[in-house]
N, C-alpha and C positions, 0 to 999 in steps of 0.2 A: 504493500500500500504506500502511495506517495503522499506525504504530508506537506501542507504549506508551511511557511516559516513560523507562523504563530503556533501551529499545532506541534511543530518540532520542539520548540522551546518549552511548551507546556508538557510535552512528553518527557523531556529531560528532567524537568522539575518534579514531575509526578514519579517517574521511575527512581529517582534518587531519594524520594521520600519526603521532600520538603513541604509538600502540600499538607502533611500531617502536623505541621508545626504552626503554632500561633504567632511565631516570630517571622513568618514569611509574609512579605507585603509586595504589592504590585505598584508600578509607577503611578497609576491613577490614585492609589491610596494616599499619596503625598498631598493631594488636594481635598480629599473627603473623609479619610479615616482618622478619627479623633483618638484612636488607640495608639497611634504612632507617637513615641516619646523621644524622637531624635531631636538634637539641637537644631535651632533655626539655620545655623551655618551648614550643617550636614544636609538638611532638607534642601537648602539652596543648591548645594553641590550636586545632589542626586537629580534635582530638576534640570540641572545643566547638562549632565551626561546621559540622562534618560535611559536607565537600565530597564529591561522588561520587568524584572522583579529583583528583590533583594531580601536576604536572610540576615537577621540581626542577632547579636549576642551582646548582652549588657547595654542595650539601647544604642548600639553602634553597628553599622553595616559590616558584616563579616564576609558575606558572599554576594557578588553581583551576577545576575543572569542577563545575557544579551542575546538577542536574535541575530541573524546574519547581517553583517555590515559589509557591503561590497566595496565601498569607496575607501581606498587605502589611506588617503589623507585624513578622512574623517576618523578612521580607526586609530591613526596615530595621535590625533588630537585627544580622543577619548582615553587612550592609553596614558598619555601624559597627565591628564586630569586625575585618572585613577591612581597613578603613582603618587601624585601630590596628596591624594586622600589617604594613601597607604592602606588600601583594602587588601586583606590577606589572600582571598580566593576570588578569581574572576572566571566565570564559565561562559564560553561563547558557543553558540550553535552555528556550525559551518555547513548546515543542511545535511550533508552525508556523514558528518562526524561531530564529535564534541571535543572542544579544546579547553583545557583548564590551565590557567595562568596564575603565577604569583604576582599579585597586584602591588606588592611593595618592592619589586625589583624590576628595573627598567634597563634595557639595552639603549644607551644614550645615542648611539650612532644610528641604529635602525628605528629608534623610537617605538620599540615593541616591548611588551611585558615578557617576562621569562616564562617559557612554556614548560609546564610540569608534566602534563599528560595529554595524549591524544588517543581517542577511542572512537570506533565506529558506533553510530547511533544504535544499531541493532544489538550491540554488545553491552549496553547499559544494563546493570543489574542492581538490585536493592542492596547487595553486599559490597558495592563499589566503595573504595576507600574514601571517596569524597561524598558519600551518601549522608543523609541526615543522621543515620544511626551510628556512623563511624567517625564523623568529622571532629567530634570532641573527645574521642578516646585517647588514652595514653599511647596506644600502639601507633595511631596515626601520626602523632607529633614526634614519636621516637623515629619513625621511618623518614619523615620529612624534615627532621631537625636541620640537616645540612642545607636544604633548599631555602629555609627561612632564616639562615644565619647571616644573610646579606645585611649590609649597613643600612639603617633606616635614614629617612630623609633629613632628620635633624642632625644625625652624625655626619652625613655627607656635606650638608650645608656648613656645619661648624668647621669641618676640615677645609672646605673651599675658602671660607673667610679667613681662617687662621693662616692658610698658605699665602694669600695675597697680602695680608697685614704683616706677616713675618718677612716677606720679600721686600716690602716697602721699608720696613724698619732696618733690616740687616744689609740690604744691597743699596738702598737709597738714603738711609739715615733719616727717615721720616718718623719723628717721635710721636706724632699725632695720627699715625696710620690707622689705628683702630677707629678713631672718631671719623676720619675721612671716609673710610669704607662704610661705616654704619650710616652715614648721611646718604650715600648712594643707595644703600639698601632701603632706607626709609622712603626715598623718592620712588624707587621701583615699587614699593609697597603701595604707595598712593596711586601710581599709574595702573597697577594690576587691579586695584579696586575700582577702576574706572573713574577716578576723581580727576577733574580738570583743575590743575593748579593755576590756571589763568596766566600762563607765562608763554611768551612767544615760541611757537612751534609745538606746544603741548595742547592736548585736547582730551576729550573722553574716548578718543580712538586709541585703544590700548596698544596695538602693534606699532602705529606711527609714533606714539609717545615713547615707547620702549626704544625705538630706533633713534629718536631725537636725543634721548638721554645718552645713548652710546656715542652719538656724534659730538655732543657737547662735552662729554668726558675726555675727549682727546685734546681739548684746549683749556689751559689753566684759567685764562681770563673769563671765558664763557661759563665754565663750571662754577667758578667762585662768584660770578655775578648771580647765578642761580641760587647759590648758598645764601648770599646777602638778601635776595628777594624772599627766600623761605624763612630766614631769620625774622624779617619784618612781619611776615604772614603768620608764623606760628609762635614766635617769641620764645623759643625753647633753647636750652643749653646745648643741644646737639649741634646747632648751627652758630655757636659762639666761636668766632674765628681766632681771636686772641693773637693777632700778629702773624698768622700763618703765611699770609701773602708775601711777607718779607723773608721767608725762609728760602735760602739759596738752593737748598736741596730739592725744591719743587721744580725740577726741570722737565723738559718735554717728554723724556722717556717715562716718567712717573705716570703721566696722563695717558700715554699710549698703552701702558700696562693696564691701567684701570679700564680703559675702553675695551681692550682685548679680553679682559676678564668678564666684563659684562656681555660681550658678544659671543663668548664661548670659544674663542680662538686661542686663548692662553693655555699652554700645556703645563699641567701640574707635575709635581714630583713623581706621580704614579705613571706618567707617560700618557695619561688621558687629558683631553681638553676639559676646561672648567665646565661645570654643569649648570652654571648660573641661568642660562636661557631656558632651562627646563623647569625652573621653579615658578610656581604660580601662587603669588601671595594673596590672591583672592580666595584660594582654597586652603592654603596652609594656615592652621590656627594661629591667631595673633599671640596666643600664650606661648607657642613654640618660639616665635620671633623674640618675644620678651625674654624668654629664658636664655636665648643666644646672646642678647644684649647684656644680660647679667653676667654670663660666663666670660664674655670678651672684655667687658669693662673692668671686672675685678673689683675687689673691695676697696683698694686704694684709689682706683680711678673713680669709683662711685663717690667716695668722700670728697675727692677733689672737684668733681663736676656736679656734686650735689644730686646724683642720680641714684635714688633708692627705690626698691621694689617691694610692694606689699605681698606677703605670702598669700597663696590662693585661699587657704582656710580662713585667714583673717579678712580678706576682701569679701568673701562670701558672707561671713558673719556680719560685717559692717553694712553690707547691702541689704540683708534681711532686716536688720534693725532699723535702717533708714526707711525701708518700705512700710514698716509698721503693719504688716499683715495684708497689705493691698494686693489683690490678685491682678496679675498682669494679663490684660486682654489684648486682642488684636489691634484695637484702636488706641491703646495707651502707649505713649512715648515718654521716656524719661531722659533728661539731660543731666549728665554729671561733667561739668566743664573741667574738673580737676582730676579726672580718672586716669590720665596718662594712657599707657598702652595695655594695661592689664585687662584681660578678658574675663568677664564673670559669667560662667555657664548658668 
């Protein structure tokens, strides 16, 4: 019997046993199922990549199910977004076969997720290792321990940023390298969020603005003019220049290096190119970015720059106390102008 695409993916979900779980949801459920307890950010991400269905553990997507996607470029875009979400298991229906991927591991050159298993549709059985009954067993994780040992996105990002800051410090003697790179990351964060910073050449067009940042980063005067503008706009310590422009070490090579890093052409110590173009800060949790800021700035740097971070547990407690038992509805918006970058789930 020949199944159409929708019937194929339904057959896969059924045969693997996920229809028996209350934690299986379909794409349409994101708009009408009140039982979904995912964060608003995760719901936004899922609406963007449009999986056919998804299986959750601890109120987080654990498995994504996709029907056939013919367009290679579209598939690559989805793979990139899935990797930024760090979903452990991704199951694609390829009409005649089922392909299972590690959604937390990406081949950066091919922009493809790491393939774990490929099986013909007719061979799917209830005792499959990726079935509902086996996915959470000890034996499954023992067998696939090596597959999931890959570095997570926060580790890779931290390595990338440490590489570029160490190179700026050691080879170019830039003492404020960390702050310089964190500024660039903050700007990319704004761009990826679709925020128009109202500066010449930037708009809410994400791809064009990303390229504009790469172009500006090649030129010291242009980049620092942007910093000055953002200092006035945000009035934050991050863009406090403190005489940096007079530093003779800020030569042309410094800004070519920064631009190469942003564009992904800079080769790291591993022999691989920088992964920076693959990061999507519209998907990556802001709490992860805050943690990287904390790690890179360090305690001494935090004291010097007056940059301090509230622990998550204390931020949540303070938020609940301030709300005074008010239930947050869809139409209620709350502004905390002093919240900084800390994300409160």
